[in-house]
C-alpha positions as CSV (number, residue, x, y, z in Angstrom):
1,X,0.0,0.0,0.0
2,X,2.8,2.4,0.8
3,X,4.6,1.5,-2.4
4,X,1.5,2.4,-4.5
5,X,1.2,5.7,-2.7
6,X,4.9,6.5,-3.3
7,X,4.5,5.7,-7.1
8,X,1.5,8.0,-7.4
9,X,3.3,10.8,-5.7
10,X,6.4,10.2,-7.9
11,X,4.3,10.2,-11.1
12,X,2.4,13.3,-10.0
13,X,5.7,15.2,-9.3
14,X,7.1,14.0,-12.7
15,X,4.0,15.3,-14.5
16,X,4.2,18.6,-12.7
17,X,7.9,19.0,-13.5
18,X,7.2,18.1,-17.2
19,X,4.3,20.6,-17.4
20,X,6.4,23.3,-15.7
21,X,9.3,22.7,-18.2
22,X,6.8,22.8,-21.1
23,X,5.2,26.0,-19.9
24,X,8.6,27.5,-19.3
25,X,9.7,26.6,-22.9
26,X,6.4,28.0,-24.3
27,X,6.9,31.2,-22.3
28,X,10.4,31.5,-23.6
29,X,9.3,30.9,-27.2
30,X,6.6,33.5,-26.8
31,X,9.0,36.0,-25.4
32,X,11.4,35.3,-28.3
33,X,8.6,35.7,-30.8
34,X,7.5,38.9,-29.2
35,X,11.1,40.1,-29.2
36,X,11.3,39.5,-32.9
37,X,8.0,41.1,-33.6
38,X,8.2,44.1,-31.2
39,X,11.6,44.5,-29.8
40,X,14.0,42.7,-32.2
41,X,16.1,44.4,-34.9
42,X,14.7,43.5,-38.3
43,X,17.1,42.4,-41.0
44,X,18.2,45.1,-43.4
45,X,16.6,44.7,-46.9
46,X,18.9,43.4,-49.5
47,X,20.2,46.1,-51.9
48,X,21.2,45.2,-55.5
49,X,23.7,47.0,-57.7
50,X,24.7,45.6,-61.1
51,X,26.8,48.6,-62.2
52,X,30.2,46.9,-62.0
53,X,28.9,43.7,-63.6
54,X,27.5,45.6,-66.6
55,X,30.6,47.8,-66.9
56,X,32.8,44.7,-66.9
57,X,30.9,43.3,-69.9
58,X,30.6,46.6,-71.7
59,X,26.8,46.4,-71.6
60,X,24.0,48.5,-70.1
61,X,21.0,47.2,-68.2
62,X,17.8,49.3,-68.7
63,X,16.1,50.5,-65.6
64,X,13.0,48.5,-66.5
65,X,15.0,45.3,-66.9
66,X,16.9,46.0,-63.7
67,X,13.7,46.5,-61.7
68,X,12.2,43.3,-63.1
69,X,15.3,41.3,-62.3
70,X,15.5,42.7,-58.8
71,X,11.9,41.7,-58.1
72,X,12.7,38.2,-59.2
73,X,15.8,38.1,-57.0
74,X,13.8,39.3,-54.0
75,X,11.1,36.7,-54.6
76,X,13.6,33.9,-54.8
77,X,15.7,35.2,-51.9
78,X,18.9,35.7,-53.9
79,X,21.4,38.1,-52.4
80,X,23.3,40.8,-54.3
81,X,26.4,38.7,-54.8
82,X,24.6,35.8,-56.3
83,X,22.3,38.1,-58.3
84,X,25.4,39.7,-59.9
85,X,26.8,36.2,-60.8
86,X,23.5,35.3,-62.4
87,X,23.3,38.7,-64.2
88,X,26.9,38.3,-65.5
89,X,26.1,34.9,-66.9
90,X,22.8,36.0,-68.5
91,X,24.2,39.1,-70.0
92,X,27.1,37.1,-71.4
93,X,24.7,34.7,-73.1
94,X,22.8,37.7,-74.5
95,X,26.0,39.2,-75.8
96,X,27.1,36.0,-77.5
97,X,23.7,35.5,-79.1
98,X,23.7,39.1,-80.5
99,X,27.3,38.6,-81.8
100,X,26.2,35.3,-83.4
101,X,23.4,37.1,-85.3
102,X,25.7,39.8,-86.5
103,X,28.4,37.3,-87.6
104,X,25.8,35.3,-89.5
105,X,24.5,38.4,-91.3
106,X,28.1,39.5,-92.2
107,X,28.8,36.0,-93.6
108,X,25.6,36.1,-95.6
109,X,26.3,39.5,-97.1
110,X,29.8,38.3,-98.1
111,X,28.2,35.3,-99.8
112,X,25.8,37.6,-101.7
113,X,28.7,39.8,-102.8
114,X,30.7,36.8,-104.0
115,X,27.6,35.4,-105.8
116,X,27.2,38.8,-107.7
117,X,30.8,38.9,-108.6
118,X,30.6,35.4,-110.2
119,X,27.3,36.2,-112.0
120,X,28.8,39.4,-113.6
121,X,32.2,37.8,-114.3
122,X,34.6,39.9,-116.4
123,X,32.2,42.8,-116.5
124,X,32.4,43.2,-112.7
125,X,34.4,46.5,-112.6
126,X,32.2,48.2,-115.3
127,X,29.0,47.0,-113.5
128,X,30.2,48.4,-110.3
129,X,30.7,51.8,-112.0
130,X,27.1,51.7,-113.3
131,X,25.9,50.9,-109.8
132,X,27.9,53.8,-108.5
133,X,26.1,56.1,-111.0
134,X,22.7,54.8,-109.8
135,X,23.6,55.1,-106.2
136,X,24.6,58.8,-106.6
137,X,21.3,59.5,-108.4
138,X,19.3,57.7,-105.8
139,X,21.0,59.5,-102.9
140,X,20.3,62.8,-104.5
141,X,16.6,61.8,-105.0
142,X,16.3,60.3,-101.5
143,X,19.1,61.2,-99.0
144,X,19.8,58.2,-96.8
145,X,19.4,55.7,-99.6
146,X,23.0,54.6,-99.4
147,X,22.9,54.2,-95.6
148,X,19.7,52.1,-95.9
149,X,21.4,49.8,-98.3
150,X,24.3,49.3,-95.9
151,X,22.2,49.0,-92.8
152,X,19.8,46.4,-94.3
153,X,22.5,44.5,-96.1
154,X,20.6,45.0,-99.4
155,X,23.6,46.7,-100.9
156,X,25.3,43.3,-101.3
157,X,22.3,41.3,-102.6
158,X,22.7,40.2,-106.2
159,X,19.1,41.1,-107.1
160,X,19.5,44.7,-105.7
161,X,22.8,45.1,-107.4
162,X,21.6,44.0,-110.8
163,X,18.6,46.4,-110.6
164,X,21.0,49.2,-109.6
165,X,23.2,48.5,-112.5
166,X,20.2,48.7,-114.8
167,X,19.2,52.0,-113.2
168,X,22.7,53.2,-113.7
169,X,22.3,52.5,-117.4
170,X,19.0,54.5,-117.6
171,X,20.5,57.4,-115.6
172,X,23.5,57.5,-117.9
173,X,21.5,57.3,-121.1
174,X,19.7,60.6,-120.7
175,X,21.4,62.1,-117.6
176,X,18.6,60.7,-115.4
177,X,15.7,62.7,-117.0
178,X,13.7,59.5,-117.5
179,X,14.1,58.7,-113.8
180,X,13.7,62.2,-112.3
181,X,11.1,63.0,-109.7
182,X,8.6,64.2,-112.3
183,X,8.3,60.9,-114.1
184,X,5.6,59.7,-111.7
185,X,3.4,62.7,-112.8
186,X,3.0,61.3,-116.3
187,X,5.1,63.6,-118.4
188,X,7.9,61.2,-119.1
189,X,10.7,62.5,-121.4
190,X,10.3,59.2,-123.3
191,X,7.2,60.7,-124.8
192,X,8.3,64.4,-125.1
193,X,6.5,64.8,-128.4
194,X,3.2,63.6,-127.1
195,X,0.5,66.1,-125.9
196,X,-1.1,64.1,-123.0
197,X,-3.8,66.8,-122.6
198,X,-5.6,65.3,-125.6
199,X,-6.1,62.0,-123.8
200,X,-7.7,63.4,-120.6
């Protein structure tokens, strides 16, 4: 009988001690949580700067692109150091892709120029002179024509060059009068003896 009484008391004391420890831990956790919420020092927000990364690659990142990237970095919890590593890699890929497109265009224009040279054959130099005459006439008529041909790559395309050579012939035949700005109006010098007023 005494043993049973002792066991009950021991169990009761153990339960009380366990509850006390649990309550103490809960109280401590609550205090910690309250400290973080009310009295703790909040972590400083991460700041992002990609200036050095862009400068090192010789590229610029627009403000809009930078803001979008920062938003993604914050959402994913990426710090500034890792964000710059990712930015450097992404910008490098972008630069390589752009260079690849440019290199492909340059190679294609070289192929066009070589194709035209082969099509013209021994008349290449004379044909280039005719193209030069047409180019000067077109530039006077529409300033910026030459730059357009360079920017678009059309200036090396065989079809464009053949047409320009023919235009050069027409310009040279009558000093460009048949191709002047007034031709579109209907009074072409090809029919300078015709009175178009009779046909209205």
